[in-house]
N, C-alpha and C positions, 0 to 999 in steps of 0.2 A: 602413528605419530609419537616420537619420544617426548620425554618431559621437557627437554630443552626447547624443542620446536614449539611445544604448546605454550611455554612461557613467552617466547618471542611473539607468538600470535596475539597474546593478551596484552602486550606492551605496544603502545602506539606512539609514533613520533609527533612532534609539534605540528609539522606540516600536514600530516594526515588528519589530526584533530581540527586544525584550522579549516581545511578543505571540507570536512564533514559538517562543521558548524557554520560554514560560510562567513568566516571572519578572517582577519589577517593573523599571521603567525605571531606578530608582536602582541596582539591581544591575548593570545593563549599564554605567552610568556608572562604577561602582566597578571593574568588570573593565577598562574602558578606562584608568582612572587608574592601575591596578596594572600596565598593559601586558600583561595576560593576553589581551585582545582588541584587536588593532590597530585603530586608528580615525584619522580625520583631521577637522579642524575647517574647515568651509566657512562663512565669515561667522560667524553666531552659532550655527550648528547643527553637531552632531557626526554624522559619517557613517561607516558600517562597510561595507567592501567585501564583496560577496557571497562572494568567494573566501576572505577572511579568516574570515568566519563559518563557512563549510563546514569550514575547517581546524580552527577552534575546536571544532566539534561532533565532528569525528573524534577529536581528542585527548581530549575528554571521554568518548568511548565506550570508551576503552582500559580494560583491567582495572584496578581500584583496587588496585594493588600499590604497594610502597614505591618501586619504580623509576618507575611511572606518576605517582605523586604528586610525587616530586622533579622529574620532567621538567616538570611544570606550574609548579613553584615556583622552581627555580633560574634565575637570569639570567646573562648574560655582559655585563660583568664582575659578580662577586659576591664577598662576604666573609661567610662563614657560621660560626656557632658552633653545634655540636651537643652535646646532652647525652643519653647513652645509659644505660639502666638497668643494663646489665651488659656484660661484654666481648663476648659473643656478638652482642648487638645492635649494639655499636659496629662490629664487623666487617661485619655485614649492611649497616649504613649506609655504610661505606666502599665495599663492593661495588656497592651501588645507585648511589651518587654517581658512581663511575667508569663505570658503564653509561650513565648520562645523559651524562657527558662524552664517552664514545665515540660515542654517537649524534649528538652535536653536532660531531664531528670534532676533538675536543680531544686534546692531548698529556697523558697521564695520569702523575702522579708521586705515588708513595707514599713519604713520608719517615718513617722509623721509628727509634726509639731508646728504650732503657730498658724494653723490652717482653719478656715471657717467651717469646713465640713467635720462632722463627728466621725468616729470610727465606723459606726453602722452605715452612715451615708456613703463613706468611701467604699465599704464592702459592697453595698448595693450598686454603686456605680461600676465597680469592676465586674460584677455579675452581668450587668446590662451590656457590657462591652466584651463579653465572651469568655471571661475567666471563671472556671468552675470552682469558685471560692469554697463552697461547703464541702465538696468532695476533697479538695486539697487540704482543708483544715482537718477533716476526718483522717486523712492519710498522714497528718502531721508534716505537711510539706509547705504550708503557708501560714505565716504569722504576721500580725500587724502590731506594732509596738509604738507607743507614744514616746517621743523624745522628751527627756527631762528638761533640757536646755538647748533648743535649736540654735541659739546664737553662741553656744559654748563649743566644747570639743566633741564633735560628732564621732571622732575616732574612738572615744571611750565607749560609746554606745555599741559600735560595731565590734570592738575588741571583746567586750563582755559577751556579745552574741556568739562570736567565733569560739569562745571558750565553752559556752553552753552547748553549742551544736557540733562540737568537734567529733562526736561519735556517730553522726548521721551518715558519714561516708558520701555525702552529696556536696557538690559545689554550691556555695551560697550566692544567690542572685539578690543583691540588696538595692533598694531604690530610696533615695532621698530627693525631696523637692523643695524648692524655694517658691512658695505660692504668694509671698509678700515681698515688698521691696527690702533689699538688704545691701549693706555696704559691700562693694565688690572685693575689697581686700579681705574682709571676713570670709566671704564665700570661697575665695581662692585659697586662703590659708587652710580652711577646712578640707577642701578638695586635695590639697597637697598632702595633708596628714593622712587622709583616707587612702590615697594612692600609695603612700609609703607602707601603710598597714597591710594593704592587699598584697603588695610586692609581687612575688612570683607564684603565690598560691593560686589554686585553680578556682578562683571566685570571680564574680562579675559585679561591678559597681556602676550604678547610673545616678547622676545628680542632674536634675533639670531645673531650669529657671524660666520665668515668664519673659517674653520678648521685651516688655516694657522696661524690665530691669536691664536687659542687654543692650537697649538702644543707646545707652550712655557709655558703652564700652568703646574706648579708643582702640586704634589698631594695636597699640602696645599692650593694652589690657587683654584683647582677644588673643594676641600671641602668647601671653602668659597663661591664659586659660588653656589654650591648645597644648602648651608644653607640659601641662599636668595630666593630660588625657591621651588615650591612644585612639580615640575616635570622637567625632562631633556629630550630633543629630540636630537638624533644624526642621521643625514641623509647623506648618501654617496652613491656612485655608487654600493657598495656592499649590501646596504639595509638600513633598518630603525631600530633604537634602541630606545625604550621608557623606561624611568625609573621614577617611582613615588618615590619622596623623603619623607621619614618618619622621622619626627623630634623626637629625643629621649627626654624623660622627664628630667628635671633638677635634678641633684643629691640632695639628702636630701629632 
């Protein structure tokens, strides 16, 4: 078999992939568009490498845990807003988010302020929820830093961190939380500034709020929040909801 024939054998068509997985072709197209299933376009046709399909199947076979679902959802770079039903779930979301970042070789940063738990209590909670805190700290891949002014400009905290860690060669996975009630305009203004700071850099940002704070969000407020993020995460006792935000092109 020559090299060209071998390459054709390793490239599968959308219909072949759909038949193999038992789904409709349009589903495969959606996975490709969402970049969940890597593909390439040759002429007018989409092709999926056999190796990419096998990797996709392996990931799909992983246990449906919070970590597993976030692993399939989070991109690099990314800008996420999370809404948690209660404080315990907010902490679970943090721990799962950091485990995904660890698996992708990221530099993990927990910035906290205005919260009832101390740093030691937060660290212990992360350990109970599966994050290897001590090992990551020894490897200089995880830090916790108290925010000087949670109601102020969080972008300054992150900007300083980016300067300090610029030589690590790793993507930064940063997590901010609102564990207490906050004025929505303040929260959204901060998120907008953080999103601009992240820009096109290969970093991941997650800001989570408690559901009781989001209960008062009007549809217009929710729309504004979504416009500042590339993805939304809703976590409650009933389950997990993940939404990838698609920005519409400007008219004209």
